C-alpha positions, 0 to 999 in steps of 0.5 A: 414746375411747382410739382417738381419743386415740391417733390424735390423738397420732400426728398430733401426733407426725407433724406435729412430726416433719415440721417439723423436716425442712424447709430454710431459705432462709438455709441455702442456700449461694449459688453464684456469680452466682446470684440467690436473692432470689426464693426462699421463706424455707423449703421442705419436705423433698423440694422441688426449687428452680430457682436462676436467674442474676443479671441479665446472666448466663444458665444455672441451678442446682438445689437439693433439700431433703432431710432439712432440708438442701439438696442442690445440683445445680450448673449454670453461669451465664455472662455473656450475649453481645451479639454483634458491636457493629457496624462504623462506616464509616470507623472502627474499635473495640476492647474497652475493658473485657472480652475478649469481646462479653459482659455488662459489656464496653465497646467504644470507637469511633475514626475513621480518619485524615481522619474525625471523630466526629460522635456524642456517645458513642463507647462502647457497653456490653453490658447485659442487653438487648444493646448500648446506644447507637447505632453512632457515626458518622464523617464525612470531614474537610472543607477550605475552598473553594479560591479562585484568582486569575483567571490560575490554573486549578484542577482537582479538588473545589475547592468541597467538598474532603474529606480526601485530595482533591488539587487540581491547579493550572496557569497559564491562560497557557503563558508563566506558571509557578506560584509555589508547589506545583502540587498540594495535598491536604486533610489530616486536620486539615481544612486544605490541605497548602500555600498556594494558588499564584499565577502569575508570568511565566516568566523565565530569566537568561543562564547561565554557559557553561564552554567556550562563550559565549552569542551572543544575551545579554540581561538577561532571557529570557521563555517560549519564548525561544531561547538561542543559544550556541557552543562552543569548538573541541573541544567540542559543544553538546547536541542540541536547541534550548534554550528558556526554560521552566517548568523553566528552560533546557530542555534545559540549555545546556552544552558537552561535550568532543568524544570519538571512540568505538570499540566495546569488541569488536574486529572480526574481522580487526582489531588495534588499537593501543593495545589496550583503549582505546576513548575518544579525545580530539581529536588522539589516534590509533589504529593499525589492522592488518588480516589477509589478506582484510581492509582498512581503510576507506581500502583499506589493510592498515595505517593510522592514524586521527586523532580530529578536533576535531569528535569524528569519526574521519578515517575509520572505524577498522576492518577490513572483510572484503573482499567482492565483490558478485554482478555484476548486469549484464544481459549477464553470465550467472552460474549460478543455483545456488548463489544467492550474493549476495556472495563472499569474498576470493580466491573465484572466480566462473565466468560466461558471456556472453549471445549477441553478447557475449564475455568476457576469461576463463572465471573472475573472482577476488575481489581487493582492488580487486574482481573480476579480471578484472572479470566483464564482458561486452562486445559482440563488436564491441567490443575488450578493451584490447591489451597491448604489451611495453616500451610503454604505451597511452592511454587505459588502460581495460578495453575500448574500444567499437567504432570507438574509438581507442587510441595505442601508444608505447614506453619509452626504448631502444625504438621502434615496429616501424612506425618512428614515435613513436606509432601509433593503432589502431582497434577494428573489429568486435572486433579492433584495426586494428593491434597494433604492437610495441616493438623495440630501437632498433638493430633494424629493422622490416619494410622499407617498400614502395618503387617497383617493389620486391617483398618476397616474405617479410617478418618483423616485426623484424630484428637489426642486420646481418641481410639481407632479399631482394627482387624487382623488378616486371616491366620492372625489374631489380636487381644485388644483390636484397637489403638490409641492416639497419644499426643500425636503418636499411635500405639502399635497394633498387636496381630499374632500368627495362628498354629497349623498354617502353611507359608507361601507355596513353592515356586514352579519354574516358568509357572505362576500361582492363580488367582492370587498369591498369599503370605499365609494359608490355613490348613487344607487350603488349595493353590493352582498353578499356570505355565507361561505361554511358551510352556505347558503343564506336566502333572497336576496343576493344584497342590494342598496345605496339609498340617503346615506342609504343601503337597508336591507341585507340578513342572512346566516344560517348553512348547515345541513344533516339528516341520510340517508337510505342505501339499503344493507348497514349500517351507522357506525357514526350515529348522530342526525344532520350532519353539513357541511363537516361532513363525512358519514361513512357506510359499505356494506353487503358481496358481495357489495361495497361502491361508491368510494370517501368520502361522505360529507354533502354539500349545495346539501345534501350528496355528492356523494350519499351513496349507496352499489353496488354488487361486480363483477370480470372482465376479458378482452374480448380479450384472451391473447396469450398462454391462454385458458379460460373456460367458453369461452367468459364469462368476468363478474363473480359474487363472488364465480364463477370460471374460468379455465386457461390452458397455452400453452408450454412456458407460465405459470399462475401467480401461475407459473402452467401450469393449474389452477383455479381462483375464484372471491372473495366476494370483487370482486377481483380475487384470482390471475390474471387469465391469462397466461404469457410468460416465460422470463429470464432476462439477468444475470447482475452479474459482474463476468459473461461475456456474448458475445456482440452478445448474449446480450439481455434484456431477453430470451425466454423459453428453450433458451440457453445462452453461457457465460464464467466467469472472472478470478478467477471464474468458471462455472458449465456448458458452457451453461444455459437454460431458464426454468420455474423456471428461468436459469438452473443452477441457479448460473452461476459463483462462485469464484474458491475458492468456491465449487458447491453443491456436490451430494450424491446418496441415501442421502441428504445434508444440507444446500441445496444450489447452491454453498457453499463459501470457508471454509463453511461446509455442512453435509452429511446424508443417507436415511433409509437403508443406512449408510455413508462411512466413517461410522457415522450418519452425516459427515461434509465436508468443502469447501477449495479452490474450493474442498471438504475436503471429499465426502462420499458415502451412502452404504447399511447397511450390507456392510462394509466400508474400515477397520479402522487403528488398532495398529500394522496392515497394510492393503496393498490394500483397497477397498471403500466398501465390500459386506457382507461376503467379506474378507480383507487381512492384514500384521503385522508391524515389530516385530508382527505376525498373525495366520490368516492374514485376517478379514471378513465383517459380516453384516456390521461389521469387525472382529478384526485383531490379531497381536501379538508381537514377542519374543526378540523385543525391544521398541523404542531406548533411546534418546541421549541428543544433538543427534537424530536417523539417520533413522526414529524412529520405535515403535518396533525393531526386535532382532539384529536390529541396530540404528545409531545416529547423533549429532546436530550442534556444537556436535560430537559422542564420541566413537561409533555411533550405538547400537543393539537390543539384546534379548529385550534390547539395548546396551549402547547408545553413547553420543554427546560432544561439538565439537571445529570445526566451520562450514563455516559462513553463509551469502551472498554478501561476500568473506571469507579469508580463504574460507574452509568448516571447521575451527579449534578452534581459527581460525580467518576469515576475510570477505570482503563485495562485492561492494556495500555491507558493513559490521561491522567495523573490518570485522573478526570473531573468531571460539571459542569452535565450535561457531563464535564470531559474525554473519557475515552480509553484507548489502546495504548502505543507499540510495540503494534498494534491489529487488523491492516488487512483484506486483501480476500477473506481472513480472519485465521487464528484469533481476532482480538484487540484488540491485539498486542505487538511481534513478534506475527504474524498469518496470513491465510487466503484465502477459498474460491475464492481463492488466495494471490498474493505472499509468506507471507500474514503480517503482523508488529507492529513498533514499533506498525506492521504490516509485511509483504511484499506479498500478495493473494488472487486468484480461483482460475483455472477 
């Protein structure tokens, strides 16, 4: 009992003690943002409790009950994040509450300029479950529909304009202008930036013209009217025609004062006064001084130049260095090196003349007036201008041509040494006929010739008072023997006649005195006569002077000949008498010939003697190599006799035969040369034939072969040619690749029959008797086209058949060229047709007719559809139940169905093609499209940007309207750029070819294998948008 009580007491004691150690909820100190609402009112000692965060926070704390007190293990409660609230197109947002996207934060959305808020709520709050509300929507601001007058054209989104859209306006007619702005845009308020413009007629007024006046004044000028005006003296109008335009007068009409300009930089060798001034008004003057080696444009050392009222200098006010160009005369020979094309002042030029030409000096010097002496070569028969001291010459030229004349004259106080006022001289074979001098007036020239006077030694001129000795001719004598120069005049010489002399001998008709005729003859002098050719002497030919009288002279009588007697001949020009130098014409009987030369009447009679000799034919005693003559050894043949000639191999007669007979003609000439000549072939000289150098000779012997090749673009019939009797075989060695060698036809012939036929020429084939052409016909033409024949027919027997001809609805699966008599050919019928036999027979050169009949229920060709085509190939006949599919042209589409069916001979209803409202992707290169898709709906606007450096039209946008684009896009190279260079035949661009090249870019070409560069550098340069180059080409390499 006591034990039980004790145990009960202990239990009571323990229970009372445990209750006192529990922890109450109310005693727990609440951490920030912790939710205690779900805790029990108390917890036993040692109990651990999780303390969750309030709504909107994340994390936890822990508390443990120990000895009636709470032990708090602090954690962390943070605001719950919501993440990014989300962007809205065409809008922005900002945090209205809070500084991060966490519980309790509020985000405020706004739309960008030109967009408006379409959602009722523009805020989103971060709550326990995340962001509330949907993301707000911003739509673009719209502007009203654009409506324009009929004479105004608007481009852009006129039906559905949005913020930022630009509408461009222009007048339909070029003689109208906008009354308002040419562009307006849709503002962020949904209104157009300005009023819609209208169009009004372009008009201009008469402008005020300072320093000028309008010449065609009128109240109002309309579009494109030209304004004509003139400017006062000293003023000039602007360049270009002034017209009335949208911008007013364009270009602006104005008169600008004329001025003369000089460059700031003074040219070398030039001094200008006033110095530093480079703009001059009309009538102003500038002085130009030139250094040595320089001259003004007026060829002066110093000169003044005036600025004219027209703003132009009287001459170029500058000094130019004196240069002499390299002479270019074909008869002047200048050393090739150094190769100088111009020479400076005082520089010398050595030169020579070509054959048959001469020069005035060895060197020429560059002077102010050019080369001195002028480096001229004249013909050796021409003359350089002569020089006369104290006188002058007319005309005064560098040289005078052969046979031309100059006139000499002297200055005052002088006279010509031939005692005339003037004297002519003629250029004769490079020399002057005379070169007179000018002497003082009191001097004497060489004395003139006088009767019976001889001057043994004569000078060009004599001083006043000087003497000149003389002699008298035979039969005359003088007392003094000299004359004196007296104040420019000569005394008269005195020569008197001796006694006992004879005068000139008497004349003889048809005779002359030999050797010379004198005026006076001394006593016992003798004279001999000779008769003219047509006369002969009668009497002694010599007479004597006897004490002043001549003995009797002879006479000359006419020469005459009689008609001769000619055996085996007849005179053809018979006369009673033949006189001197008359011809005798005669002929000889057959087999005889006259003597060579013309027979004439002479002092000796007929010369040469007229006679007829019998004709003979001669052969050389020595027989030529390769020749056999019969009869052997005989070398003189009478007319009608024959000689036989046999030639060895490699030789032929002059008639090109191996053996032949030759007859001596009545005229003494062989019918042909009776001899054998070795067969030779000359080396082909055609420019298209290439013969190796080791094989080149002037000629080739009989049966000798020659290997050769043809140059590029040519072809040959064989690798070798052989020298035959008729020449080279084959005859034609090389022909152009586009030409054709003569074809060959067995059992037939070809017209014309030539070695080769030029490109596009035609030959005609025909067959021998018993044969016919395949294909059939009496004749068939074939044309050479680019090295091949258009057809090469054959000749077949007349009872054979050619390949059967095409027939309606018949197909031949396998055809042969020819068929024997009785042979069959199978065939098939086209779809929709049928045959009973399926074959035809060749019957004595003719084919049976194939039978293909049309099947029942078939349809003809399907109907056409406007703006559409059949997708597959179109047939003539379609079987029952056959189906055909259509497709529409560009900008059209199928309405409802695209197929029809053949139904018992009739087609079902065809489809129709209606206009489509979609646009395909614009065509064009060198650009980027925005947006870039394959198809665009009606009203879509595409903006395009040209790739650098290409440029496009202003605006660079197009619109899809009813399946078509409003404009064609194009990007082109700007001025100064070049596209790919033009191709050069047989060459390639060295390196990678580009789409475009800049100014001064250079492209080098490289010739292909087998070709070489002919011409200049092989380069092309882009200059100002065009390709420039020196001429070059790629030509076939020789050999």
